[in-house]
C-alpha positions as CSV (number, residue, x, y, z in Angstrom):
1,M,-177.3,-12.5,-173.9
2,A,-176.9,-8.8,-174.8
3,T,-174.6,-6.7,-172.8
4,K,-175.9,-3.5,-171.2
5,T,-174.5,0.0,-171.7
6,A,-173.4,2.0,-168.6
7,A,-176.6,4.1,-169.0
8,Q,-178.7,1.0,-169.1
9,Q,-177.0,-0.4,-166.0
10,R,-177.6,2.9,-164.1
11,A,-181.3,2.9,-165.2
12,Q,-181.6,-0.7,-164.0
13,A,-180.1,0.1,-160.6
14,K,-182.4,3.0,-160.2
15,V,-185.4,0.8,-160.8
16,E,-184.0,-1.8,-158.4
17,Y,-183.8,0.7,-155.6
18,D,-187.0,2.6,-155.9
19,A,-188.6,2.9,-152.5
20,F,-192.0,3.5,-154.0
21,L,-192.0,-0.1,-155.1
22,A,-193.3,-2.5,-152.5
23,A,-190.6,-5.1,-153.0
24,C,-187.7,-2.6,-153.0
25,P,-185.0,-3.4,-150.4
26,S,-184.6,0.4,-149.8
27,R,-188.2,0.5,-148.5
28,K,-187.4,-2.0,-145.8
29,L,-184.3,0.1,-144.9
30,L,-186.5,3.2,-144.7
31,D,-188.9,1.3,-142.5
32,R,-186.1,0.4,-140.1
33,I,-184.4,3.8,-139.9
34,S,-187.7,5.6,-139.5
35,D,-188.4,3.8,-136.2
36,K,-188.4,6.1,-133.2
37,W,-185.9,3.9,-131.2
38,V,-183.5,3.9,-134.1
39,T,-183.6,7.7,-134.2
40,L,-183.1,8.0,-130.5
41,I,-180.3,5.5,-130.4
42,L,-178.5,7.3,-133.2
43,A,-179.0,10.6,-131.4
44,A,-177.6,9.1,-128.2
45,L,-174.5,7.5,-129.8
46,G,-173.9,10.5,-132.1
47,S,-173.5,13.0,-129.3
48,S,-172.8,13.5,-125.7
49,H,-176.4,14.0,-124.6
50,Q,-177.2,17.0,-122.4
51,P,-180.9,17.7,-121.8
52,G,-182.1,20.7,-123.8
53,T,-179.2,20.6,-126.3
54,D,-179.4,20.0,-130.0
55,C,-177.2,16.9,-130.0
56,A,-174.1,18.9,-131.0
57,G,-171.7,16.9,-128.8
58,E,-169.1,14.4,-130.1
59,P,-170.0,10.8,-131.0
60,R,-169.1,8.4,-128.3
61,A,-169.5,4.7,-127.4
62,M,-172.1,3.9,-124.8
63,R,-172.8,0.9,-122.6
64,Y,-176.0,-1.0,-123.0
65,S,-177.1,0.1,-119.5
66,E,-176.4,3.8,-120.3
67,L,-178.7,3.5,-123.4
68,L,-181.4,1.8,-121.4
69,R,-181.4,4.5,-118.8
70,L,-181.3,7.4,-121.3
71,L,-184.1,6.1,-123.6
72,A,-187.1,6.5,-121.4
73,G,-189.8,3.9,-122.2
74,V,-187.7,1.5,-124.2
75,S,-187.9,-2.1,-123.0
76,Q,-184.7,-4.3,-122.7
77,K,-186.2,-6.5,-125.5
78,M,-186.8,-3.6,-127.9
79,L,-183.4,-2.0,-127.2
80,T,-181.6,-5.4,-127.8
81,Q,-183.6,-6.0,-131.0
82,T,-183.0,-2.5,-132.3
83,L,-179.2,-2.6,-131.5
84,R,-178.9,-6.0,-133.2
85,S,-180.6,-4.7,-136.4
86,L,-178.4,-1.6,-136.4
87,E,-175.3,-3.8,-136.0
88,R,-176.6,-6.1,-138.8
89,D,-177.0,-3.1,-141.1
90,G,-173.5,-1.9,-140.3
91,L,-174.7,1.3,-138.5
92,V,-173.3,0.4,-135.1
93,T,-170.5,-1.8,-133.8
94,R,-170.7,-3.9,-130.7
95,T,-167.6,-4.2,-128.5
96,V,-167.4,-6.8,-125.7
97,T,-164.8,-6.2,-123.1
98,P,-163.9,-9.3,-120.9
99,T,-164.4,-7.8,-117.5
100,V,-166.4,-9.1,-114.5
101,P,-169.2,-8.6,-115.4
102,V,-168.7,-8.4,-119.1
103,T,-168.9,-4.8,-120.5
104,V,-170.8,-4.3,-123.8
105,S,-170.7,-1.0,-125.6
106,Y,-172.0,0.3,-128.8
107,E,-170.6,2.9,-131.2
108,L,-171.7,4.4,-134.5
109,T,-169.7,3.3,-137.6
110,D,-168.9,5.8,-140.4
111,L,-172.1,4.7,-142.1
112,G,-174.0,5.2,-138.9
113,L,-172.5,8.6,-138.4
114,S,-173.6,9.7,-141.9
115,L,-177.2,8.6,-141.0
116,Y,-176.9,10.3,-137.6
117,E,-176.1,13.6,-139.4
118,M,-179.5,13.3,-141.2
119,M,-181.4,12.2,-138.1
120,R,-180.0,15.0,-135.9
121,G,-181.8,17.6,-137.9
122,L,-185.1,15.6,-137.8
123,K,-184.9,15.3,-134.0
124,A,-184.1,19.0,-133.6
125,W,-186.9,19.9,-135.9
126,A,-189.4,17.9,-133.8
127,E,-188.2,19.5,-130.6
128,V,-188.3,23.0,-131.9
129,H,-191.7,22.7,-133.6
130,M,-193.6,20.7,-131.0
131,D,-195.5,23.7,-129.7
132,D,-196.7,24.5,-133.3
133,V,-197.8,20.9,-133.9
134,L,-199.6,20.8,-130.6
135,A,-201.4,24.1,-131.4
136,N,-202.4,22.8,-134.8
137,R,-203.7,19.6,-133.3
138,E,-205.8,21.5,-130.9
139,T,-207.2,23.8,-133.6
140,Y,-208.0,20.8,-135.8
141,D,-209.6,18.8,-133.0
142,T,-211.8,21.8,-132.0
143,R,-212.8,22.4,-135.6
144,A,-213.5,18.7,-136.2
145,T,-216.1,18.3,-133.4
């Protein structure tokens, strides 16, 4: 079996993680992190949420019940599934405190914080440009009929 040069190994790694390939693991990761609940959970954990702000607060741990109240429209089942997948990927940590009742909180890991920095801009962009998008949709829908 022939050994590979460093350049060949880098080329092989690049092929292995090409999100344009259907079987690439990075595609599955992109699918997960592009989910709206992931984006909103990261935004919530990444900053002290204040309505109308750009998520510029400090990252903090949040209890499950806090997240459930903050994320309007998320079901308990969806929140639980999403938090478990984020924990599995190493983006959040789950801390159980033995109180009565038990307290469970979630916090971003360093890996999660790095993703949050990327997502924060995306969330801010959506909020800033929503009026433009709505106007374009209206123009398109009027023209299409």
